[in-house]
N, CA, C and O of each residue as an XYZ file, in Angstrom:
692
protein
N      16.543    -14.226    -11.170
C      16.864    -15.122    -11.885
C      16.461    -16.437    -10.273
O      17.378    -16.583     -9.466
N      15.366    -17.078    -10.075
C      14.835    -17.831     -8.960
C      15.716    -18.754     -8.616
O      16.501    -18.612     -9.553
N      16.404    -20.037     -7.622
C      16.846    -21.160     -7.849
C      15.530    -22.093     -8.193
O      14.460    -21.958     -7.599
N      15.725    -22.897     -9.062
C      14.524    -23.832     -9.572
C      14.383    -25.367     -8.546
O      15.127    -25.533     -7.580
N      13.496    -26.224     -8.886
C      12.994    -27.169     -7.880
C      14.078    -28.267     -8.904
O      13.935    -29.430     -8.526
N      14.677    -28.191     -9.598
C      15.290    -29.894     -9.962
C      16.042    -30.710     -8.871
O      16.331    -30.218     -7.780
N      16.156    -31.200     -9.008
C      16.280    -32.399     -8.127
C      17.289    -33.484     -8.497
O      17.175    -34.661     -8.153
N      18.390    -32.932     -9.304
C      19.620    -33.783    -10.274
C      20.632    -33.642     -9.362
O      21.647    -34.311     -9.555
N      20.560    -32.703     -8.133
C      21.564    -32.607     -7.112
C      21.816    -34.287     -6.159
O      21.004    -35.143     -6.508
N      22.375    -34.534     -5.555
C      22.977    -35.849     -4.186
C      23.565    -34.953     -3.359
O      24.295    -34.039     -3.741
N      23.190    -35.246     -1.945
C      24.097    -35.351     -1.048
C      25.452    -36.029     -0.352
O      25.416    -36.081      0.877
N      26.377    -36.437     -0.860
C      27.154    -36.908     -0.338
C      27.802    -36.584      0.634
O      28.071    -35.435      0.984
N      28.216    -37.954      1.339
C      28.824    -38.267      2.266
C      29.520    -39.852      2.374
O      29.087    -40.988      2.183
N      31.079    -39.163      2.863
C      32.141    -40.654      2.820
C      31.681    -40.769      1.698
O      30.807    -41.628      1.572
N      32.043    -40.038      0.583
C      31.450    -40.782     -0.896
C      30.639    -41.192     -1.298
O      30.514    -41.445     -2.496
N      29.649    -41.435     -0.257
C      28.774    -42.359     -0.662
C      27.325    -41.991     -1.329
O      26.843    -43.110     -1.504
N      26.618    -41.289     -1.674
C      25.392    -41.523     -2.543
C      24.138    -41.159     -1.099
O      23.923    -42.097     -0.332
N      23.608    -40.184     -0.915
C      23.524    -40.184      0.439
C      21.648    -40.071      0.426
O      20.875    -40.865      0.961
N      21.320    -38.900     -0.317
C      19.723    -38.624     -0.653
C      19.988    -37.955     -2.167
O      21.106    -37.811     -2.662
N      18.815    -37.604     -2.751
C      18.574    -36.539     -3.527
C      17.676    -35.808     -3.661
O      16.615    -36.130     -4.198
N      18.004    -34.401     -3.078
C      16.821    -33.336     -2.926
C      16.955    -31.954     -3.886
O      17.989    -31.576     -4.436
N      16.216    -31.589     -3.915
C      15.515    -30.600     -5.234
C      16.527    -29.218     -4.555
O      16.896    -29.196     -3.381
N      16.822    -28.226     -5.488
C      17.718    -27.741     -5.696
C      18.063    -26.197     -4.494
O      18.956    -25.435     -4.122
N      16.238    -26.605     -4.276
C      16.068    -25.262     -2.841
C      15.968    -25.744     -1.866
O      16.404    -25.243     -0.830
N      15.122    -27.296     -1.960
C      16.096    -27.677     -0.584
C      16.989    -27.553     -0.143
O      17.253    -26.730      0.735
N      17.789    -28.431     -0.688
C      19.688    -28.106     -0.143
C      19.970    -26.883      0.196
O      20.460    -26.702      1.311
N      19.701    -25.633     -0.778
C      20.061    -24.294     -0.604
C      19.145    -23.887      0.997
O      19.704    -23.139      1.800
N      17.911    -24.392      1.275
C      17.764    -23.951      2.757
C      18.099    -24.545      3.188
O      18.536    -23.968      4.184
N      18.446    -26.153      3.318
C      19.233    -26.602      4.384
C      20.039    -25.805      4.671
O      20.075    -25.201      5.743
N      20.805    -25.686      3.754
C      22.565    -24.328      4.296
C      22.907    -22.925      4.549
O      23.943    -22.267      4.637
N      20.953    -22.600      4.678
C      20.321    -20.976      4.679
C      20.462    -21.345      6.345
O      21.196    -20.819      7.182
N      19.352    -22.589      6.514
C      18.790    -22.455      7.182
C      20.226    -22.146      8.764
O      20.178    -21.279      9.636
N      21.253    -23.189      8.564
C      21.951    -23.818      9.253
C      22.940    -22.399      9.940
O      23.323    -22.215     11.095
N      23.134    -21.553      8.686
C      23.459    -20.131      9.500
C      22.513    -19.000      9.662
O      23.137    -17.940      9.616
N      20.969    -18.797      9.871
C      19.915    -18.438     10.410
C      19.817    -17.367      8.955
O      19.525    -16.173      8.885
N      20.015    -17.892      8.386
C      19.816    -17.043      6.989
C      17.959    -17.967      6.035
O      17.680    -19.072      6.500
N      17.269    -17.578      5.219
C      16.307    -18.032      4.557
C      16.484    -17.929      3.119
O      16.620    -16.815      2.613
N      16.502    -19.381      2.148
C      16.362    -18.551      0.577
C      15.793    -18.331     -0.050
O      15.825    -18.510     -1.268
N      14.427    -17.434      1.183
C      13.575    -16.678      0.579
C      13.916    -15.459      0.682
O      13.646    -14.701     -0.250
N      14.663    -14.923      1.958
C      15.695    -13.558      2.171
C      16.845    -13.240      0.917
O      17.106    -12.104      0.520
N      17.375    -14.317      0.469
C      18.650    -14.650     -0.611
C      17.562    -13.823     -1.966
O      17.663    -12.801     -2.646
N      16.865    -14.595     -1.877
C      15.808    -14.059     -3.731
C      15.309    -12.340     -3.871
O      15.493    -11.505     -4.757
N      14.347    -12.275     -2.064
C      14.401    -11.136     -2.152
C      15.401    -10.032     -2.415
O      15.189     -9.076     -3.161
N      16.656    -10.282     -1.643
C      17.992     -9.687     -1.854
C      18.079     -9.074     -3.191
O      17.932     -7.889     -3.488
N      18.396    -10.287     -4.100
C      18.338    -10.212     -5.587
C      17.518     -9.219     -6.024
O      18.044     -8.280     -6.622
N      16.160     -9.225     -5.826
C      15.248     -8.630     -6.323
C      15.986     -6.820     -6.188
O      16.141     -6.031     -7.121
N      16.295     -6.622     -4.823
C      15.621     -5.752     -4.760
C      17.311     -4.875     -4.335
O      17.398     -4.018     -3.455
N      18.298     -5.275     -5.052
C      19.624     -5.381     -6.122
C      19.468     -4.733     -6.877
O      20.173     -3.723     -6.889
N      18.171     -4.981     -8.258
C      17.818     -4.658     -9.413
C      16.830     -3.536     -8.501
O      17.282     -2.413     -8.723
N      15.939     -3.480     -7.791
C      15.220     -2.370     -7.701
C      16.652     -1.244     -7.593
O      16.815     -0.566     -8.607
N      17.643     -1.025     -6.471
C      18.658     -0.163     -6.043
C      19.153      0.411     -7.355
O      19.145      1.624     -7.565
N      19.912     -1.165     -8.906
C      20.258     -1.109    -10.234
C      19.315      0.087    -10.827
O      19.761      1.158    -11.240
N      17.648     -0.356    -10.790
C      16.958      0.782    -11.519
C      16.655      1.814    -10.920
O      16.048      2.516    -11.728
N      16.760      2.518     -9.570
C      16.675      3.775     -9.102
C      18.096      4.464     -9.210
O      18.074      5.695     -9.200
N      19.001      4.008     -9.285
C      19.903      4.533     -9.728
C      20.831      5.078    -10.883
O      21.851      5.723    -11.129
N      19.879      4.442    -11.368
C      20.429      4.499    -13.222
C      19.527      5.442    -14.058
O      19.820      5.997    -15.117
N      17.927      5.529    -13.096
C      17.350      6.298    -14.182
C      17.511      7.873    -13.732
O      16.662      8.558    -14.303
N      18.162      8.450    -13.073
C      18.572      9.526    -13.059
C      17.602     10.175    -12.588
O      17.863     11.252    -12.051
N      16.389      9.776    -12.641
C      15.338     10.754    -12.111
C      14.866     10.317    -10.715
O      15.142      9.157    -10.411
N      14.206     11.051     -9.828
C      13.839     11.035     -8.341
C      12.677     10.854     -8.413
O      12.277     10.105     -7.521
N      11.796     11.262     -9.192
C       9.619     10.180     -9.442
C       9.886      9.016    -10.787
O       9.245      8.916    -11.833
N      10.953      8.297    -10.357
C      11.644      7.347    -11.665
C      10.637      6.076    -10.997
O      11.063      5.631     -9.931
N       9.177      5.372    -11.588
C       8.563      4.271    -10.581
C       9.421      3.369    -10.872
O      10.392      3.448    -11.624
N       8.904      2.185    -10.032
C       9.543      0.480     -9.897
C       8.042     -0.205    -10.199
O       7.003     -0.020     -9.565
N       8.260     -1.037    -11.344
C       6.857     -2.094    -10.950
C       7.664     -3.506    -11.313
O       8.146     -3.742    -12.421
N       7.716     -4.387    -10.176
C       7.787     -5.431    -10.302
C       6.899     -6.888    -10.035
O       6.394     -6.970     -8.915
N       6.661     -8.103    -11.026
C       5.618     -9.207    -11.086
C       6.476     -9.919    -10.810
O       7.704     -9.836    -10.812
N       5.548    -10.880    -10.485
C       5.955    -12.562    -10.340
C       4.843    -13.126    -10.303
O       3.718    -12.833     -9.898
N       5.641    -14.544    -11.103
C       4.697    -15.708    -11.279
C       5.461    -17.306    -10.139
O       6.614    -17.727    -10.046
N       4.169    -17.762     -9.487
C       4.428    -19.168     -8.705
C       5.330    -18.115     -7.677
O       5.291    -16.915     -7.403
N       6.183    -19.331     -7.268
C       7.921    -18.692     -6.796
C       8.352    -17.174     -6.613
O       8.595    -16.584     -5.560
N       8.390    -16.587     -8.225
C       8.584    -15.394     -8.342
C       7.260    -14.652     -7.915
O       7.484    -13.552     -7.409
N       6.300    -14.906     -7.979
C       5.304    -13.736     -7.137
C       5.287    -14.043     -5.376
O       4.522    -13.403     -4.654
N       5.786    -14.602     -5.081
C       6.091    -14.845     -3.687
C       6.839    -13.567     -3.204
O       6.532    -12.608     -2.495
N       8.387    -14.110     -4.155
C       9.216    -13.145     -4.230
C       9.287    -11.622     -4.241
O       9.907    -10.864     -3.496
N       8.557    -11.392     -5.192
C       8.022     -9.994     -6.004
C       7.119     -9.649     -4.213
O       7.553     -8.751     -3.491
N       6.209    -10.299     -3.892
C       5.667     -9.954     -2.913
C       6.252     -9.658     -2.034
O       6.388     -8.439     -1.932
N       6.828    -10.405     -1.074
C       7.750     -9.838     -0.167
C       8.552     -8.775     -0.034
O       8.403     -7.952      0.869
N       9.784     -8.688     -1.233
C      10.170     -6.712     -1.610
C       9.655     -6.110     -1.567
O      10.013     -5.089     -0.980
N       8.210     -6.200     -2.211
C       7.294     -5.090     -2.571
C       7.023     -4.790     -0.574
O       6.834     -3.612     -0.269
N       7.022     -5.410      0.120
C       6.447     -5.360      1.442
C       7.620     -4.498      2.371
O       7.523     -3.758      3.350
N       8.518     -4.878      1.727
C       9.733     -4.460      2.394
C      10.696     -3.025      2.133
O      11.532     -2.409      2.794
N       9.917     -2.848      0.460
C      11.273     -1.896     -0.028
C       9.643     -0.466     -0.520
O       8.767     -0.754     -1.335
N       9.683      0.472     -0.001
C       8.477      1.038     -0.865
C       8.993      2.280     -1.789
O       8.630      3.453     -1.711
N      10.098      1.602     -2.838
C      10.816      2.349     -3.692
C       9.939      1.029     -4.824
O       9.760      1.279     -6.016
N       9.629      0.115     -4.394
C       8.507     -0.178     -5.602
C       7.625     -0.158     -5.766
O       7.245     -1.278     -5.428
N       6.414      0.637     -6.269
C       5.138      1.727     -6.632
C       4.238      0.076     -7.202
O       3.127      0.010     -6.676
N       4.431     -0.660     -7.759
C       3.529     -1.467     -8.440
C       3.940     -2.627     -8.343
O       5.126     -2.806     -8.623
N       3.220     -3.648     -7.974
C       4.390     -5.064     -7.653
C       2.475     -5.865     -7.789
O       1.443     -5.601     -7.172
N       2.890     -7.185     -9.241
C       1.922     -7.674     -9.210
C       2.545     -9.281     -9.136
O       3.501     -9.737     -9.764
N       1.730     -9.910     -8.224
C       1.466    -11.379     -7.790
C       0.713    -12.579     -8.270
O      -0.387    -12.951     -7.861
N       1.407    -13.101     -9.138
C       0.293    -13.788     -9.958
C       0.292    -15.387    -10.042
O       0.951    -15.750    -11.016
N      -0.327    -16.601     -9.210
C      -0.262    -17.448     -8.199
C       0.177    -18.042     -6.938
O       0.487    -19.194     -6.635
N       0.138    -17.308     -6.502
C       0.590    -17.006     -5.066
C      -0.182    -16.604     -3.781
O       0.025    -16.993     -2.632
N      -1.037    -15.810     -4.199
C      -1.803    -14.718     -3.486
C      -3.087    -16.237     -2.506
O      -4.051    -16.791     -3.034
N      -2.408    -16.529     -0.665
C      -3.638    -16.911     -0.904
C      -3.321    -17.493      0.773
O      -2.227    -17.503      1.336
N      -4.675    -17.963      1.335
C      -5.163    -18.182      2.455
C      -2.864    -19.715      2.791
O      -2.443    -20.754      2.282
N      -2.317    -18.644      3.953
C      -0.986    -19.827      4.285
C      -1.976    -20.998      5.222
O      -1.358    -22.028      4.955
N      -2.943    -21.364      5.997
C      -3.445    -22.225      6.396
C      -3.227    -23.655      6.267
O      -3.713    -24.559      6.947
N      -2.555    -23.708      5.452
C      -2.325    -25.359      4.121
C      -0.659    -24.917      4.527
O       0.044    -25.894      4.270
N      -0.141    -24.205      4.865
C       1.635    -24.163      4.539
C       2.618    -24.872      4.325
O       3.565    -24.827      3.540
N       2.074    -25.966      5.626
C       2.742    -27.355      5.928
C       2.558    -28.342      5.356
O       3.014    -29.476      5.500
N       1.466    -27.665      4.289
C       1.640    -28.761      2.362
C       2.672    -27.890      1.431
O       2.402    -27.575      0.272
N       3.209    -27.739      1.725
C       3.555    -26.350      0.791
C       5.677    -26.787      1.399
O       6.105    -26.853      2.551
N       6.293    -26.940      0.357
C       7.826    -27.383     -0.088
C       7.976    -26.424      1.241
O       7.265    -25.482      1.589
N       9.176    -27.000      1.881
C      10.006    -26.824      2.796
C      10.541    -25.270      2.531
O      10.637    -24.692      3.613
N      10.776    -24.740      1.826
C      12.190    -23.640      1.299
C      11.190    -22.304      1.234
O      11.646    -21.198      0.945
N       9.426    -22.581      1.609
C       8.821    -21.714      2.008
C       8.504    -21.322      3.765
O       7.881    -20.394      4.280
N       9.243    -22.485      4.348
C       8.926    -22.762      5.596
C       9.202    -20.813      6.463
O      10.387    -20.624      6.738
N       8.776    -20.266      6.623
C       9.230    -19.200      7.701
C       8.701    -19.041      8.923
O       7.622    -18.671      9.385
N      10.057    -19.528      9.455
C       9.579    -19.663     10.891
C       8.834    -18.119     11.777
O       9.211    -16.947     11.802
N       7.545    -18.893     12.476
C       6.292    -18.097     12.569
C       5.949    -17.063     11.876
O       5.179    -16.233     12.358
N       6.275    -16.979     11.080
C       5.455    -16.140      9.929
C       3.865    -16.181     10.091
O       3.223    -15.134     10.002
N       3.279    -17.334     10.317
C       1.603    -17.080     10.768
C       1.187    -16.480     12.171
O       0.171    -16.176     12.794
N       2.376    -16.486     12.287
C       1.802    -15.948     14.255
C       1.099    -14.609     13.727
O       0.159    -14.085     14.325
N       1.692    -14.078     12.466
C       1.310    -12.238     12.978
C       0.674    -12.273     11.661
O      -0.504    -11.931     11.556
N       1.480    -12.730     10.459
C       1.204    -12.000      8.791
C       0.545    -13.451      8.438
O       0.994    -14.443      9.012
N      -0.366    -13.560      7.630
C      -0.800    -14.346      6.486
C      -0.840    -13.380      5.230
O      -0.774    -12.165      5.412
N      -0.963    -13.994      3.770
C      -0.917    -13.325      3.116
C      -1.884    -11.288      2.631
O      -1.545    -10.245      2.072
N      -2.938    -11.773      3.225
C      -3.675     -9.988      4.148
C      -3.097     -9.224      4.728
O      -3.118     -8.018      4.481
N      -2.480     -9.742      5.594
C      -1.663     -8.787      6.745
C      -0.241     -7.974      5.689
O       0.133     -6.801      5.679
N       0.264     -9.182      4.896
C       1.261     -8.378      4.353
C       1.173     -7.578      3.019
O       1.848     -6.666      2.543
N      -0.017     -8.334      2.563
C      -0.679     -6.825      1.738
C      -0.337     -5.619      2.278
O       0.674     -4.969      2.013
N      -1.034     -5.396      2.890
C      -1.325     -4.659      4.369
C       0.268     -3.423      4.163
O       0.377     -2.210      3.987
N       1.080     -4.380      4.286
C       2.117     -3.594      4.398
C       2.706     -2.812      2.624
O       3.633     -2.032      2.400
N       1.796     -3.388      1.760
C       2.780     -2.314      0.093
C       1.195     -1.476      0.175
O       0.922     -0.922     -0.890
N       0.095     -1.306      1.322
C      -0.848     -0.583      0.968
C      -0.226      1.009      1.772
O       0.151      0.976      2.943
N      -0.199      2.286      0.977
C      -1.458      2.219     -0.693
C      -0.926      2.000     -1.869
O      -1.523      2.062     -2.944
N       0.097      1.764     -1.714
C       0.858      1.354     -3.034
C       0.359      0.338     -3.909
O       0.289     -0.714     -3.272
N      -0.087      0.170     -5.312
C      -0.419     -1.147     -6.154
C      -0.316     -2.712     -6.323
O       0.146     -3.347     -7.271
N      -0.731     -3.043     -5.447
C      -0.715     -4.745     -5.649
C      -1.869     -5.421     -6.488
O      -2.867     -6.005     -6.067
N      -1.546     -5.233     -7.532
C      -2.647     -6.390     -8.605
C      -2.467     -8.118     -7.685
O      -1.567     -8.387     -6.890
N      -3.311     -8.808     -8.001
C      -3.657     -9.734     -7.515
C      -3.734    -10.468     -8.963
O      -4.025     -9.798     -9.953
N      -3.412    -12.138     -9.085
C      -3.587    -13.022    -10.231
C      -3.844    -13.968     -9.624
O      -3.112    -14.633     -8.892
N      -5.021    -14.115     -9.911
C      -5.342    -15.855     -9.689
C      -5.351    -16.547    -10.986
O      -6.262    -16.412    -11.802
N      -4.140    -17.421    -11.188
C      -4.436    -18.588    -12.117
C      -3.370    -19.745    -11.735
O      -2.576    -19.695    -10.796
N      -3.520    -20.764    -12.639
C      -2.981    -21.940    -12.756
C      -1.593    -21.554    -12.342
O      -1.022    -20.515    -12.670
N      -1.057    -22.629    -11.488
C       0.269    -22.677    -11.538
C       0.953    -24.146    -11.953
O       0.326    -25.052    -12.502
N       1.945    -24.184    -11.692
C       2.618    -25.554    -12.272
C       2.945    -26.416    -10.733
O       3.625    -26.131     -9.746
N       1.863    -27.898    -11.206
C       2.246    -28.799     -9.462
C       3.328    -28.916     -9.544
O       4.072    -28.935    -10.524
N       3.566    -29.037     -8.133
C       4.805    -29.127     -7.520
C       3.890    -31.194     -6.148
O       3.089    -31.221     -5.214
N       4.460    -32.041     -6.684
C       4.493    -33.075     -5.964
C       5.948    -34.059     -5.128
O       6.404    -35.184     -5.331
N       6.277    -33.020     -4.221
C       7.364    -35.019     -3.495
C       6.749    -35.540     -2.487
O       6.393    -35.302     -1.332
N       6.736    -36.402     -3.370
C       5.780    -37.508     -1.877
C       6.980    -38.384     -0.921
O       8.169    -38.624     -1.134
N       6.143    -38.693      0.111
C       6.567    -39.143      1.389
C       7.884    -40.330      1.241
O       7.750    -41.131      0.316
N       8.902    -40.436      1.954
C       9.625    -41.930      1.414
C      10.755    -41.419      0.599
O      11.679    -42.077      0.121
N      10.514    -39.999      0.504
C      11.910    -39.206     -1.126
C      12.169    -39.181      0.077
O      11.474    -39.590      1.007
N      14.138    -38.246      0.120
C      14.887    -38.117      1.097
C      14.488    -36.718      1.544
O      14.765    -36.339      2.682
N      13.736    -35.810      0.529
C      13.046    -34.147      0.425
C      11.559    -35.150      1.682
O      10.928    -36.193      1.849
N      11.822    -33.694      2.217
C      10.541    -33.379      2.719
C       9.165    -32.981      1.897
O       8.922    -32.061      1.116
N       8.253    -34.228      2.483
C       7.037    -33.852      1.315
C       6.831    -32.911      1.618
O       6.904    -32.235      2.644
N       6.287    -32.743     -0.184
C       5.257    -31.152     -0.809
C       4.498    -31.702     -1.330
O       4.456    -32.882     -1.677
N       3.474    -30.498     -1.497
C       2.530    -29.990     -2.826
C       2.482    -28.881     -2.892
O       2.780    -28.125     -1.968
N       2.019    -28.473     -4.222
C       1.755    -26.935     -4.006
C       0.781    -27.356     -5.733
O       1.159    -28.014     -6.702
N      -0.220    -26.797     -5.532
C      -1.409    -26.491     -6.107
C      -1.798    -25.506     -6.899
O      -0.940    -24.663     -7.161
N      -2.682    -25.399     -7.279
C      -3.749    -24.433     -7.809
C      -4.046    -23.754     -6.676
O      -4.341    -24.657     -5.894
N      -4.171    -22.534     -5.990
C      -5.238    -22.030     -5.296
C      -7.128    -22.115     -6.258
O      -7.746    -21.956     -7.311
N      -7.188    -22.465     -4.913
C      -8.997    -22.481     -5.391
C      -9.219    -20.823     -5.742
O      -8.651    -19.969     -5.062
N      -9.738    -20.619     -6.406
C     -10.691    -18.712     -6.292
C     -11.165    -18.268     -5.107
O     -10.692    -17.336     -4.457
N     -12.427    -19.167     -4.725
C     -12.722    -18.714     -3.454
C     -11.375    -18.496     -2.245
O     -11.528    -17.955     -1.150
N     -10.463    -18.892     -2.615
C      -9.350    -18.679     -1.273
C      -8.759    -17.600     -1.650
O      -8.232    -17.010     -0.707
N      -8.614    -17.022     -2.829
C      -7.879    -16.007     -3.460
C      -8.722    -14.876     -2.862
O      -8.338    -14.078     -2.006
N     -10.231    -14.941     -3.587
C     -10.867    -13.803     -3.123
C     -11.543    -13.645     -2.051
O     -12.398    -12.768     -1.931
N     -11.119    -14.791     -0.810
C     -11.222    -14.130      0.641
C      -9.935    -14.173      1.308
O      -9.869    -14.258      2.535
N      -8.920    -14.121      0.575
C      -8.012    -13.187      1.331
C      -7.920    -12.079      0.649
O      -7.537    -11.288      1.511
N      -8.015    -11.514     -0.297
C      -7.703    -10.155     -0.732
C      -8.728     -9.574     -0.081
O      -8.410     -8.502      0.432
N      -9.844     -9.905      0.079
C     -11.156     -9.149      0.524
C     -10.591     -8.735      2.370
O     -10.946     -7.735      2.993
N      -9.829     -9.638      2.790
C      -8.909     -9.490      4.369
C      -8.139     -8.539      3.908
O      -8.273     -7.411      4.382
N      -7.290     -8.754      3.017
C      -6.747     -7.614      2.866
C      -7.182     -6.010      2.154
O      -6.477     -5.006      2.053
N      -8.388     -6.204      1.796
C      -8.218     -5.010      1.447
C      -9.306     -4.021      2.282
O      -9.671     -2.883      1.986
N      -9.774     -5.046      3.679
C     -10.853     -4.994      4.697
C      -9.400     -4.255      5.635
O      -9.747     -3.121      5.964
N      -8.116     -4.517      6.078
C      -6.985     -3.958      6.369
C      -6.598     -2.681      6.061
O      -6.108     -1.920      6.895
N      -6.761     -2.440      5.074
C      -6.178     -1.452      4.153
C      -7.722     -0.557      4.632
O      -7.961      0.556      4.163
């Protein structure tokens, strides 16, 4: 279960309401102070489920598949990239060029990621296992400037952008 993007939390200091931020941003800020990341926490939850499935299957040849949509696609994608026990991963509504990542919600900000890894390079970490990419509409997110939260936009990636990034991934594998 992912941390949702609801915004009914208020940061309170000295008994006064200071700002209203999304659940994800509030936890991102706290994790950042501890040298951790919200994405890492969510990937750990998925990998704990993989551990459980593998331990209860009773068969070393059992297969594990994970799929995620939107933010869940991001988590499924990263989990499969770091754990080779995931045989099949489905990424729905997330795979794209990350050149505009600065427009995305702050909880997706991973320091230094784009110096080495775009989605195509992360996909190469999954190969030769199966990666299924679905280009589809995602829920729109718009956090305007002037609020106490970091401004952000999430829009459905253009199909051409998804296809180009997937073509880069195929070339790398």
